[in-house]
C-alpha positions as CSV (number, residue, x, y, z in Angstrom):
1,M,20.9,24.2,-4.8
2,Q,17.5,24.7,-3.2
3,I,15.8,22.9,-6.1
4,K,18.2,20.0,-5.7
5,E,17.4,19.8,-2.0
6,T,13.7,20.0,-2.6
7,L,13.9,17.2,-5.1
8,G,15.9,15.2,-2.6
9,I,13.2,15.6,0.0
10,S,10.3,15.0,-2.5
11,E,12.0,11.8,-3.9
12,L,12.7,10.5,-0.4
13,L,9.1,11.0,0.8
14,T,7.8,9.3,-2.4
15,K,10.3,6.5,-2.4
16,K,10.0,5.8,1.4
17,E,6.3,6.7,1.8
18,R,5.2,3.3,3.2
19,E,8.2,3.0,5.6
20,I,7.8,6.6,6.8
21,L,4.1,6.2,7.3
22,D,4.6,3.0,9.4
23,A,7.3,4.6,11.5
24,W,5.3,7.8,12.0
25,I,2.2,5.8,13.1
26,K,4.3,3.9,15.5
27,A,5.7,7.1,16.9
28,Q,2.2,8.3,17.7
29,T,1.1,5.2,19.6
30,D,2.5,6.6,22.8
31,V,0.4,9.7,22.6
32,P,-1.7,9.8,25.9
33,A,-4.9,10.8,24.0
34,L,-4.7,7.4,22.2
35,K,-4.4,5.6,25.5
36,K,-7.2,7.6,27.0
37,G,-9.5,6.5,24.1
38,L,-9.9,10.0,22.7
39,I,-9.0,8.6,19.3
40,T,-8.7,5.1,17.8
41,E,-5.6,3.7,16.2
42,K,-7.6,3.3,13.0
43,E,-8.3,7.1,13.0
44,V,-4.6,7.8,13.6
45,K,-3.7,5.7,10.6
46,E,-6.3,7.3,8.3
47,Q,-5.3,10.8,9.3
48,S,-1.6,10.1,9.0
49,N,-1.9,8.4,5.6
50,R,-4.0,11.3,4.2
51,F,-1.7,14.0,5.5
52,L,1.5,12.3,4.2
53,K,0.0,12.1,0.7
54,I,-1.0,15.7,0.5
55,L,2.4,16.7,2.0
56,I,4.2,14.8,-0.7
57,N,2.1,16.6,-3.4
58,A,2.8,20.0,-1.9
59,V,6.6,19.5,-1.5
60,A,6.7,18.2,-5.1
61,E,6.0,21.7,-6.2
62,G,9.4,22.8,-5.0
63,N,8.2,25.2,-2.3
64,L,9.4,24.5,1.3
65,E,9.2,28.0,2.6
66,D,5.8,29.7,2.0
67,I,2.9,27.7,3.3
68,T,0.5,30.4,2.2
69,K,1.0,29.4,-1.4
70,P,-1.8,27.4,-3.3
71,E,0.0,24.1,-3.1
72,Y,-0.3,24.2,0.7
73,H,-4.0,25.1,0.8
74,E,-5.2,21.5,1.2
75,I,-2.6,21.0,4.0
76,N,-3.7,24.1,5.8
77,E,-7.3,23.1,5.6
78,F,-6.5,19.6,6.8
79,L,-4.5,20.8,9.8
80,A,-7.2,23.4,10.7
81,N,-9.9,20.7,10.7
82,L,-7.7,18.3,12.6
83,S,-6.8,20.8,15.3
84,V,-10.3,21.9,15.9
85,S,-11.6,18.4,16.0
86,R,-8.9,17.4,18.5
87,A,-9.7,20.4,20.6
88,V,-13.3,19.3,20.8
89,L,-12.3,15.7,21.7
90,G,-10.2,17.0,24.6
91,F,-6.7,16.7,23.3
92,S,-4.0,18.8,25.0
93,P,-2.0,21.3,23.0
94,T,1.1,19.0,23.2
95,E,-0.9,15.9,22.0
96,T,-2.3,17.9,19.1
97,A,1.1,19.3,18.1
98,T,2.7,15.8,18.3
99,F,0.9,14.9,15.1
100,I,3.3,17.2,13.1
101,F,6.4,17.0,15.3
102,S,6.4,13.2,15.4
103,L,6.4,13.3,11.6
104,K,9.3,15.7,11.6
105,D,11.4,13.4,13.9
106,T,10.5,10.4,11.7
107,V,11.4,12.0,8.4
108,L,14.7,13.4,9.8
109,K,15.8,9.9,10.6
110,F,15.2,8.8,7.0
111,L,17.0,11.9,5.7
112,Q,20.0,11.1,7.8
113,E,20.1,7.6,6.3
114,E,19.6,8.9,2.7
115,F,22.2,11.7,2.9
116,A,24.7,9.8,5.2
117,D,27.5,10.1,2.7
118,R,26.7,13.8,1.9
119,P,26.9,15.7,5.3
120,E,26.8,19.2,3.7
121,D,23.7,18.4,1.7
122,L,22.2,16.7,4.8
123,N,22.6,19.8,6.9
124,K,20.8,22.0,4.2
125,V,18.0,19.5,3.7
126,V,17.4,19.1,7.4
127,I,17.3,22.8,8.0
128,R,14.8,23.4,5.2
129,F,12.5,20.5,6.1
130,S,12.6,21.3,9.8
131,L,11.6,24.9,9.1
132,L,8.7,23.7,7.0
133,L,7.4,21.3,9.6
134,D,7.9,24.0,12.4
135,K,5.7,26.3,10.4
136,L,3.0,23.6,10.0
137,G,3.4,22.8,13.7
138,L,2.9,26.4,14.7
139,L,-0.2,26.6,12.4
140,T,-1.6,23.5,14.1
141,F,-1.0,25.0,17.6
142,E,-2.6,28.4,16.7
143,T,-5.6,26.7,15.2
144,Y,-6.0,24.5,18.2
145,V,-5.9,27.5,20.6
146,K,-8.5,29.3,18.5
147,G,-10.6,26.2,18.5
148,R,-10.4,25.9,22.3
149,E,-11.3,29.6,22.7
150,D,-14.4,29.1,20.5
151,I,-15.4,26.1,22.5
152,I,-15.0,27.9,25.8
153,K,-17.0,30.9,24.5
154,N,-19.8,28.6,23.4
155,Q,-19.8,26.8,26.8
156,Q,-19.9,30.1,28.6
157,K,-22.8,31.2,26.5
158,I,-24.7,28.0,27.2
159,M,-24.0,28.3,30.9
160,L,-25.3,31.9,30.9
161,E,-28.4,30.9,29.1
162,L,-29.0,28.0,31.6
163,S,-28.3,30.3,34.6
164,T,-30.8,32.9,33.3
165,P,-34.0,31.1,32.6
166,V,-37.3,32.9,31.8
167,I,-40.3,30.7,32.8
168,Q,-43.8,31.1,31.6
169,V,-45.9,30.1,34.7
170,W,-49.2,31.2,33.3
171,D,-50.7,32.7,30.2
172,K,-49.2,36.2,29.9
173,I,-47.1,35.7,33.1
174,L,-43.3,35.3,33.1
175,I,-41.0,34.6,36.0
176,V,-37.2,35.3,36.0
177,P,-35.6,33.5,39.0
178,V,-32.2,35.0,39.5
179,I,-29.7,33.1,41.6
180,G,-26.1,34.1,42.2
181,I,-24.1,37.2,41.3
182,I,-25.3,39.4,38.5
183,D,-22.4,40.8,36.5
184,S,-22.6,42.8,33.3
185,A,-22.5,39.8,31.0
186,R,-25.2,38.0,32.9
187,A,-27.3,41.1,33.2
188,K,-27.2,41.5,29.4
189,Q,-28.2,37.8,28.9
190,I,-31.1,38.2,31.4
191,M,-32.4,41.2,29.6
192,E,-32.0,39.6,26.1
193,N,-33.8,36.4,27.2
194,L,-36.6,38.3,29.0
195,L,-37.3,40.7,26.1
196,I,-37.4,37.9,23.6
197,S,-39.7,35.9,25.8
198,I,-42.1,38.9,26.3
199,V,-42.4,39.2,22.6
200,T,-42.7,35.5,21.7
201,T,-45.2,34.7,24.5
202,K,-47.0,38.0,24.3
203,S,-46.8,38.3,28.1
204,S,-47.9,41.4,30.0
205,M,-46.6,40.5,33.5
206,V,-43.0,39.9,34.5
207,I,-41.9,38.8,37.9
208,M,-38.2,39.0,38.7
209,D,-37.3,37.1,41.8
210,I,-34.0,37.9,43.4
211,T,-34.3,35.6,46.5
212,G,-31.1,33.8,45.4
213,V,-29.1,37.0,44.9
214,P,-26.7,37.2,47.9
215,V,-25.6,40.9,47.5
216,V,-27.2,43.9,45.8
217,D,-24.9,46.8,45.4
218,T,-25.3,49.9,43.2
219,D,-24.2,48.1,40.0
220,V,-26.5,45.1,40.6
221,A,-29.4,47.4,41.5
222,N,-29.0,49.5,38.4
223,R,-28.8,46.3,36.2
224,I,-32.1,45.1,37.8
225,I,-33.7,48.5,37.2
226,D,-32.5,48.6,33.6
227,T,-33.9,45.2,32.9
228,M,-37.3,46.0,34.4
229,Q,-37.4,49.3,32.6
230,A,-36.7,47.6,29.3
231,A,-39.6,45.1,30.0
232,K,-41.9,48.1,30.7
233,L,-41.0,49.6,27.3
234,L,-42.5,46.4,25.7
235,G,-45.7,47.0,27.7
236,A,-45.2,44.5,30.5
237,V,-46.0,45.3,34.1
238,T,-42.9,44.4,36.2
239,I,-42.8,43.1,39.8
240,L,-39.6,42.6,41.8
241,T,-39.8,39.9,44.5
242,G,-37.4,38.3,47.0
243,I,-36.0,41.5,48.6
244,S,-34.7,40.5,52.0
245,S,-34.5,42.8,55.0
246,L,-30.7,43.0,54.5
247,I,-31.0,43.9,50.8
248,S,-33.7,46.5,51.6
249,Q,-31.5,48.2,54.1
250,T,-28.6,48.2,51.6
251,I,-30.8,49.8,48.9
252,V,-31.9,52.5,51.3
253,H,-28.3,53.1,52.5
254,L,-27.0,53.4,49.0
255,G,-29.8,55.8,48.1
256,I,-31.0,53.7,45.1
257,D,-34.5,54.8,43.8
258,F,-36.8,51.8,43.5
259,S,-39.9,54.0,43.7
260,D,-41.0,53.2,40.1
261,I,-40.8,49.5,40.6
262,I,-43.5,47.4,42.1
263,T,-42.0,45.2,44.9
264,R,-43.3,42.3,47.0
265,A,-41.6,40.4,49.8
266,N,-41.7,36.9,48.1
267,L,-42.6,35.2,44.9
268,R,-46.0,34.0,46.2
269,D,-47.1,37.6,46.8
270,G,-45.8,38.6,43.4
271,L,-47.8,35.9,41.7
272,E,-50.9,36.8,43.7
273,L,-50.5,40.4,42.5
274,A,-50.0,39.3,38.9
275,F,-53.1,37.2,39.0
276,G,-55.1,40.1,40.5
277,K,-53.9,42.5,37.7
278,L,-55.0,40.0,35.1
279,R,-58.3,39.4,36.9
280,L,-57.4,35.8,37.5
281,K,-58.4,33.8,40.6
282,V,-56.9,30.6,41.8
283,S,-59.1,28.6,44.1
284,T,-59.2,25.1,45.7
285,M,-61.5,22.6,44.1
286,E,-64.0,21.0,46.5
287,G,-64.1,17.3,46.8
């Protein structure tokens, strides 16, 4: 019986391919993403046409249950690419899943017409086809979610890199201006960026300026110390600048040992010290 049902679905999809495609595309014209310009009607038509053809080929193999089988490999790959691309374009989960579920609704209407005089067969066919499309819809949603997670992770990484710059202000002198809260993830990024920059620029002086850090507690202080100690291991002299009177009082109150770290009140003093250690002199030109 299942073979008969599969043949019925396969024959219907093949026989009514043009009508199903037109009705399916029409069902997708109300998707908000299309109205917002995230995708063109031409792209919708091309994607729908391509997917329907590979679905017909897969169903023709007689398998409507296991989408992990070889005949569904192309479908799985297509849906994975579609979901990720739509996640990148800014589609919502609902808008992405609509691609599959609008096809399901469309085909079910054609099945009802085709099996109108065979209600028992209709029920079995509808159940099997619905389960197949539900599995494909779930695959689409899961791939979309993973795609969005990857996008968010990449964005977070980019933001961390942008918020933790290492600036070469002079030959062999690097400055790390730190602004905002230093959590564990950001501290790790600061250390990685700094150590890479020390090696690539062959710098011997590092100035970390924390003027823009609002609060220094034990965790933040230890992260600063760890970063500067790591820079020392690469042979760089480290200078910490921008310690306000409030932060200095906090450090003393917490009993944090900064005795091994060279400190200066502001960035200007830190640069002056760095120039001195490198035997450099900045002077005003006459005339």
